N, C-alpha and C positions, 0 to 999 in steps of 0.2 A: 953933298947928300947927307940927310939927317941920319944919326946913328940909331934912331928908333923908328919903328913903323908907326905911321899915323893911324889912329883909330877914329871912330866917330866922335869921340869926346876929347881928342887931342892925342899927343904922342904917348905910346905905351912904354912905360918904364918898368922893367922886370923887378927892380928893387922894391917896388911898391907891393909886391905880391909874394906869397910863400910858394912852397913847392907844389901845392895843390891849386894854385891860381886864386888863393884867397888873399884878402887884404892882410898886410903885415900886422895890422892891429887886431886881427881876429876874424873869424869866419862870418860874423854878422855885421861887419863894417862895410858901408858902401864905398865904391871906388872914388878917389878924390875927384871932385868936379862932377861926379855922376849923380843921378837922381837917388834920393833916399827911398828905399823900398818901404811900402806900408807894413806896419807891424801887425802880425796876425794876433788878434785878441784872445785866441783859443790855443795858442802855441806857447808852451812854457820853455823859456831859454834858461837853463840852470845857471849859466854864467851871470844872469841878471839878478839872481837871488843873493842877498847878503848871507854871510855865514850864519847869522842868527836865524834868519828865515829858513835856510836850508836845514839847520838842525831842528827847527820847530816842525817842519814837514816830516822829517824822519821820525821825530818823537811821536807825532800824531799817528803815523802809519803803524809804528810799533805798539802804541797804546791800544789802538783798535784791534790789532792782531792779538795782543795778549788777552784782551777781554773776550774776543771770539774764541780763542783756545780754551780759556777757563770755562766759559759757558758750554762750549761744545763737549768738553770732557765731562762736565757735570751732567749733561743730558744723557750721555752714553753710559755713565757708571751709576747714576742715581737709581736707587731701588724702586722708587715709585714714579714711573714715567707717565704721569697723568697729564691731561690736557692743560690743567692749571699751571703745572710746573713748566711745561713747554711755552705757554703763553707769557708768563712772567719773564722767563729767561730771554725769549726773543724780544719782548718789549724793552727790557733793560739794555740789551745789545743795541737796538735801534736808537734808543735815547742817547746812549754814550757815543755811538758812532756819529749820529747827527749833530750833537752838540760840539764835539771836537772838530768836525769838519766845518761847522758854521763859524766857530771862533777863529779857527786857523784862516779861513777865507777872509775874515775881516781884518785881522791884526798882522798877518804875514806881509812883509814888504817885498816888492819885486814881482808879485804875481800878475799875470796878464789880466786885463779887465774881464774877458770872457770866463776865465778860470774862476775869478772872484765871484762873479754873478752866479755861475752854475753851482759853485761850492755853497754859497749862502742858500740858494734855492733848494738844492738836494738835502743839505743839512737840516734846514727847517722842516722839510717834508718828512724826513726820516724821524726826527725828534717828535713831531706831531703824531706820526703813525705809532711810534713806541708808546707815547702817552695814551693814545686811544686804546691800544691793546691792553695795557696794564689797568686802565680804568674800567674796563668792561669784562672783567673776569667772572662777574656774577651772572652773565647771560646764560641762556640754556646752552647745553653742550653743542647742539647742531649749529646754532647761530654763532656761537663763539668760534667754532671750528672754521666756518666760512669766513668770518671777519678776519681771523688770524692768518689764514692761508692767503687771502687776497692782499692784505697789507704786507705780509712777509714776502710774497711772490713779487709784487710790484717794487718793494723796497730793494730786494736783491737785484732785480733787473736794473733799477736806477743806479745802484752802486756800481754794477758791472759796466754800464754805459759811461758813467762818470770816470771810472778807472781807465777805460779805453781812451777817453778824451785826454786824461792826464798823462798817459804814457806816450802820446804822440811825440816823436823826436826827442824823447828823454833817454839819456844813456842807461844801459842795463834795464831796459823796459820789458824783457822777456817774461820775468816773473809777474810783472804787473798785468801783462796781457793774459797770462795763464789765470791769474786771480780773477780778472774780469770775465773770462769765459766760464770759469767755475761758478761765479756768482750769477751770471745770466742763465746758465743751464739749471742751477738750483731754483731760481725764481720761476722759470718756465715750468719745471716739474711740479712745483707747489701749486701753480695756477691751474694746471690741467688736472690736478688731483685734489680739488677742494674738499671732497667728501670721503677721502681715504681714511683708513684706520688711524687712530691716534698713535699707536705704536710705530707704524711705518713713518709717519711724519716726524715723530720725535727722534727716531734713529737717523733718518735722512737729514733732519735739521742739525743734529749733533755732528754727524760726519761732515756736512757742508761747512759748518762753523769751524770745526777743527782744521779742515783743509784751508779755508780762507785765513785762519789765524796763522798757520805755519807760513803760508806764502807772504802774508803781510809782514811778518817778522823778518823774512829774508829781504823783502823790499825795503824795509827800514834801514838795513845795513848797506844796501846797494844803491839806493836812490841818490842820483846826482853825482855818483863817482864815475870818473873817466874810465874808458876801457883800457 
């Protein structure tokens, strides 16, 4: 009688698997002789990233967080909280955030195809939105207010959805999920209040950017680290 139990793909040998029933070569390796599972193009496997790419992603998250914190603090402490100041600050934030996301999605090695495509798309849209905001500061106050709130609201919602997609199955993703929720809530608030007072929008925008910046800095230190 065989020392091993016969399975549908041949004899089962315990030494091929770890204590959790995973392949001895890692959790993402198929069983010997078994079918190779299809790779999800939208799931990031941190182990697939090179050290250089992992550090690049962390740097990008930290850079965007630092920019968000600086702009958020400037909006909250600036003596002249005008619509123009708010417009330029948010425009600069979206340009920086979009460009670094776009560049990272192109040059980072080991990113899934879905991540890469979404990153390029969202990065391009954010950058274009930021440029549109900055280039139209001479519009009338009411028109500019509607334009800014629509672009900022949609931009924050896109960033939140993208962050949720990025955090799927990634270690230490709690802060990423929190950041995504804050971003989506901020975007929805801006969209449902397009004609609100400038002071309210500036204060809310500053607080939202400050919160997103702090969380992004925490994510930069925890991204890809094992529990």
